C-alpha positions in Angstrom: -28.2 2.3 14.9 -26.2 4.2 12.3 -22.5 5.0 13.0 -19.7 6.5 11.0 -16.6 4.3 10.4 -13.4 6.3 10.0 -11.1 4.5 7.7 -7.4 5.1 7.2 -6.8 8.1 5.0 -5.2 6.7 1.8 -7.7 6.6 -1.0 -8.9 9.9 -2.5 -12.5 9.6 -3.6 -12.1 12.2 -6.4 -9.6 10.0 -8.3 -11.2 7.4 -10.7 -9.4 4.3 -11.9 -11.6 3.7 -15.0 -10.7 0.0 -14.9 -13.2 -0.7 -17.7 -11.1 1.4 -20.1 -7.8 -0.3 -19.5 -8.2 -2.5 -22.6 -9.3 0.4 -24.7 -6.0 1.3 -26.4 -7.3 4.2 -28.5 -8.6 5.8 -25.3 -5.3 5.2 -23.5 -3.3 6.6 -26.5 -5.4 9.8 -26.5 -5.1 10.1 -22.7 -1.3 9.6 -22.8 -0.8 12.4 -25.3 -3.4 14.8 -23.8 -2.1 18.2 -22.8 -3.3 17.7 -19.2 -1.6 14.3 -18.8 0.7 14.0 -15.8 3.3 11.4 -15.2 4.5 10.1 -11.8 8.1 9.0 -12.1 9.4 6.2 -10.0 13.2 5.5 -9.6 13.8 2.2 -7.9 10.1 2.5 -6.7 11.0 5.9 -5.1 8.4 8.6 -6.1 9.2 12.0 -7.5 8.3 14.7 -4.9 8.6 18.4 -4.6 11.8 18.2 -2.6 12.6 21.9 -2.2 9.0 23.1 -1.8 7.0 20.4 0.0 8.3 16.8 0.1 4.9 15.6 1.2 3.6 16.4 -2.3 4.3 14.4 -5.4 5.8 16.1 -8.4 4.9 15.2 -12.0 6.5 15.2 -15.4 4.8 16.2 -18.7 4.2 14.2 -21.8 7.2 16.0 -23.5 9.4 15.0 -20.6 8.8 11.2 -20.9 8.6 10.8 -24.7 12.4 10.5 -25.1 12.3 7.6 -22.6 9.1 5.7 -23.4 8.4 6.8 -27.0 5.4 8.7 -28.5 3.2 5.7 -29.4 3.1 3.6 -26.2 -0.5 2.5 -26.9 -1.9 1.5 -30.3 -3.8 4.4 -31.9 -7.3 4.1 -33.2 -10.8 5.5 -33.0 -11.7 6.9 -29.6 -15.1 6.0 -28.2 -15.0 7.7 -24.8 -14.8 11.3 -23.5 -14.0 12.1 -19.9 -13.2 15.4 -18.1 -10.2 15.7 -15.9 -6.4 15.0 -16.1 -5.1 11.5 -16.8 -2.3 10.2 -14.7 0.3 7.6 -15.7 3.3 6.1 -13.8 6.6 5.6 -15.5 9.6 3.6 -14.3 12.7 5.8 -14.8 15.1 3.5 -13.0 18.3 3.7 -15.2 18.8 0.3 -16.8 19.3 -1.3 -20.2 19.4 0.5 -23.5 17.3 3.4 -22.1 19.6 4.1 -19.1 21.0 7.3 -20.6 17.5 8.7 -21.4 16.4 7.8 -17.9 19.4 9.6 -16.3 18.7 12.7 -18.4 15.1 12.8 -17.3 16.1 12.4 -13.6 18.6 15.2 -13.9 16.0 17.4 -15.6 13.6 16.9 -12.7 16.3 17.7 -10.1 17.0 21.0 -11.9 13.4 21.9 -11.3 13.8 21.4 -7.6 12.2 17.9 -7.6 13.7 14.7 -6.0 13.0 11.1 -5.3 11.7 10.3 -1.8 12.8 7.2 0.1 10.2 4.5 -0.7 10.5 2.8 2.7 7.2 2.6 4.6 9.1 4.2 7.5 9.3 7.4 5.6 5.9 7.5 3.9 5.1 11.1 4.7 3.0 12.0 1.6 -0.4 13.7 2.0 -3.3 11.3 2.1 -4.5 11.6 -1.5 -0.9 11.7 -2.7 -0.1 8.5 -0.8 -3.0 6.7 -2.4 -1.8 7.6 -5.9 1.7 6.6 -5.1 0.5 3.4 -3.5 -1.3 2.2 -6.6 1.6 3.2 -8.8 4.2 1.4 -6.6 2.2 -1.7 -6.2 1.6 -2.2 -10.0 5.2 -1.3 -10.9 6.6 -3.6 -8.3 4.3 -6.5 -9.3 5.2 -6.2 -13.0 8.9 -6.2 -12.1 8.5 -9.3 -9.9 6.4 -11.2 -12.4 8.3 -11.3 -15.7 7.7 -15.0 -16.4 4.7 -17.3 -16.7 4.2 -19.4 -13.5 3.0 -22.3 -15.6 5.6 -22.6 -18.4 8.4 -20.2 -17.4 8.3 -18.2 -20.7 8.3 -14.3 -20.5 4.9 -12.7 -20.0 3.6 -9.6 -21.6 2.1 -6.6 -19.7 -1.4 -5.6 -20.9 -4.4 -3.5 -19.8 -2.2 -0.6 -18.9 0.0 -2.7 -16.7 -2.8 -4.3 -14.6 -2.6 -7.7 -16.1 0.1 -10.0 -17.6 -0.4 -12.6 -20.3 1.5 -15.5 -21.7 1.0 -14.9 -25.5 1.0 -17.7 -28.1 3.6 -16.0 -30.4 6.8 -13.9 -30.2 7.9 -11.3 -32.7 11.7 -11.4 -33.3 13.5 -9.5 -36.0 10.2 -8.7 -37.7 9.2 -12.4 -37.8 6.4 -14.0 -35.8 7.3 -17.3 -34.1 5.1 -19.8 -32.3 5.9 -20.3 -28.6 6.1 -23.5 -26.7 2.7 -24.8 -25.5 1.4 -23.4 -22.2 -1.5 -24.8 -20.2 -2.8 -21.2 -19.5 -3.7 -20.4 -23.1 -7.3 -20.6 -24.2 -8.7 -20.4 -20.6 -9.4 -17.6 -18.2 -6.2 -18.4 -16.3 -4.3 -17.0 -19.2 -4.3 -13.7 -17.4 -2.1 -13.1 -14.3 -3.4 -10.4 -12.0 -1.6 -8.3 -9.3 -1.5 -10.1 -6.0 -3.0 -8.6 -2.8 -2.1 -10.2 0.5 -4.8 -9.9 3.2 -3.3 -8.9 6.5 -5.2 -8.4 9.8 -4.3 -5.6 12.2 -6.2 -5.3 15.5 -6.6 -3.1 18.5 -7.3 -5.6 21.3 -9.2 -4.5 24.4 -9.1 -6.0 27.9 -12.2 -7.9 29.0 -13.4 -4.9 31.0 -12.6 -2.4 28.2 -10.2 -0.3 30.2 -6.9 -1.2 28.5 -5.4 -1.8 25.0 -2.9 -4.5 24.1 0.1 -3.1 22.2 3.4 -4.7 21.1 6.8 -3.6 19.9 9.6 -5.1 17.8 13.3 -4.8 18.7 14.1 -2.6 15.7 11.6 0.1 16.7 12.6 3.3 18.6 12.4 3.3 22.4 8.9 3.5 23.8 7.3 3.0 20.3 4.4 0.5 20.3 1.7 -0.4 17.9 -1.2 -2.7 17.4 -0.6 -6.4 16.6 -0.8 -7.6 13.0 -0.3 -10.6 10.8 -1.1 -12.3 7.5 -4.4 -14.0 7.0 -3.9 -17.7 6.0 -5.8 -19.6 3.3 -9.2 -21.0 4.4 -9.3 -18.6 7.4 -11.9 -16.0 8.1 -10.9 -12.5 9.2 -12.2 -13.1 12.8 -10.2 -16.4 13.0 -7.1 -14.7 11.8 -7.4 -12.0 14.4 -7.8 -14.5 17.2 -4.9 -16.7 15.9 -2.4 -13.9 15.4 -3.1 -12.3 18.7 -2.6 -15.7 20.5 0.5 -16.6 18.5 2.2 -13.2 19.1 1.1 -12.4 22.6 -0.6 -15.4 24.2 -3.8 -13.4 24.7 -7.0 -15.1 23.9 -9.6 -13.0 22.0 -13.4 -13.6 21.9 -15.4 -10.9 20.2 -14.1 -9.4 17.0 -15.5 -6.4 15.1 -14.2 -5.4 11.7 -13.5 -1.6 11.6 -11.9 -0.5 8.3 -9.2 -1.3 5.8 -6.1 0.3 4.3 -4.0 -0.7 1.2 -0.3 -1.0 2.1 1.8 -1.5 -1.0 5.0 -2.8 0.7 4.8 -4.8 -1.3 1.2 -5.8 -1.7 -0.8 -6.0 1.6 -4.4 -5.0 2.3 -4.6 -4.2 6.0 -7.9 -5.3 7.4 -8.5 -3.4 10.7 -10.5 -4.9 13.5 -11.2 -4.4 17.2 -11.0 -7.5 19.4 -11.8 -8.1 23.1 -9.8 -10.5 25.3 -11.5 -13.2 27.2 -11.6 -12.5 31.0 -9.2 -14.1 33.5 -6.4 -16.2 32.0 -7.4 -15.0 28.5 -5.6 -11.7 29.3 -2.3 -13.3 30.3 0.6 -12.3 28.0 3.1 -15.0 26.8 5.7 -14.3 24.1 7.0 -17.9 23.8 5.0 -18.9 20.8 6.5 -16.4 18.3 9.7 -14.4 18.5 8.4 -11.5 16.5 7.7 -9.2 19.5 10.2 -8.0 22.0 7.5 -6.8 24.3 3.7 -6.7 24.7 1.8 -4.8 27.3 -1.6 -3.7 28.4 -1.9 0.1 28.3 -4.7 2.1 30.0 -7.0 3.9 27.6 -6.1 7.3 29.1 -2.4 6.7 28.4 -3.1 5.7 24.8 -5.3 8.7 24.4 -2.6 11.0 25.6 0.0 9.3 23.3 -2.4 9.8 20.3 -2.3 13.6 21.1 1.4 14.0 21.8 3.4 11.0 20.8 2.7 10.0 17.2 5.3 9.8 14.5 6.5 7.6 11.7 9.2 5.1 12.5 11.9 7.1 10.8 11.0 10.4 12.4 11.9 12.0 15.7 9.3 12.3 18.5 7.0 15.3 18.0 7.3 18.6 19.7 5.8 18.4 23.2 6.6 14.7 23.7 8.1 13.8 27.1 10.9 11.2 27.1 9.7 7.9 28.4 6.1 8.4 27.4 4.3 6.0 25.0 5.0 6.6 21.3 2.5 5.5 18.6 2.2 5.4 14.7 1.0 8.5 12.8 -2.5 9.3 11.7 -1.8 8.0 8.2 -1.4 4.5 9.7 -4.5 2.3 10.2 -3.1 1.3 13.6 -3.6 4.9 14.7 -7.1 4.9 13.4 -8.0 1.7 15.3 -6.6 3.0 18.6 -8.4 6.3 18.0 -11.7 4.4 17.4 -11.2 2.5 20.7 -10.5 5.5 22.9 -13.4 7.3 21.4 -15.8 4.5 22.2 -16.5 3.2 18.7 -16.4 -0.4 19.9 -19.1 0.3 22.5 -21.4 1.7 19.9 -20.8 -1.4 17.8 -22.4 -3.6 20.3 -25.8 -1.7 20.1 
């Protein structure tokens, strides 16, 4: 049987990462200076958006805007071997700091004069359109990882960002005052481990059904708004399969014992570096459905909600954590995450019967 799996709407299919060209500095240099090049600015990881027109849309700077801050020759020039159609996109950290703080502040002020502004980078306020959220997600994750990884984990010496910011390396030499100096020995040099790659933390998130398929298990944390619930989630541990992680996390957080597990979809979540792996699980009958919160203090409450109540909340009670309840919501009714969240997609799949089709 063929079925369509609806994944969380973050990655736009029309954007190409061209990872095989990240080491091609002549290509990167030409793309950087191309008239169609667009630059996403991040200030303390907050993205530049069209504040006065549509805050759900990113805003972009031009090559001329960023040259005073980053320079005109970011990548080594040379003979270009590739030709592609389309506009190249780059991300630039414009957080005012160090010797370039003045130039960064000028650039920020120039963007504000155009009606642009920097959106809060908290996941509670991630209200960008789907394709825009995907672009920002990639930029934020790489920018944050480079900032968090300035030193070699093996020898402690500073690392160098390469391959357009997607790798870091511990080089054998340093150039100081025009002179090249050998570095201290490092075990990473000369082997494949010389490269450090951005981390991705696998995280399971699951909609858990009752044994008879009539209810969904949802939980809430103390800091969430009243009546706001979501699916359970947790980090996958080393040496653990996705199915095992689902069963363990559900039992640790709620006391419920899960049997069958079906993987549904995934969603990148760069806060700071998670990959949300969505699943649908089914509780074991009898005592397997009993809720007990004594294992882990993460949840304030966990409850079984009838499918019809969840279906109604998906229609009238969805919003981001930092937003007010939507128009038409009745106080006291169940509130749920927005459509851009994979938790919403999992609950939607369950109430629409996707898990039943998956057994065929």
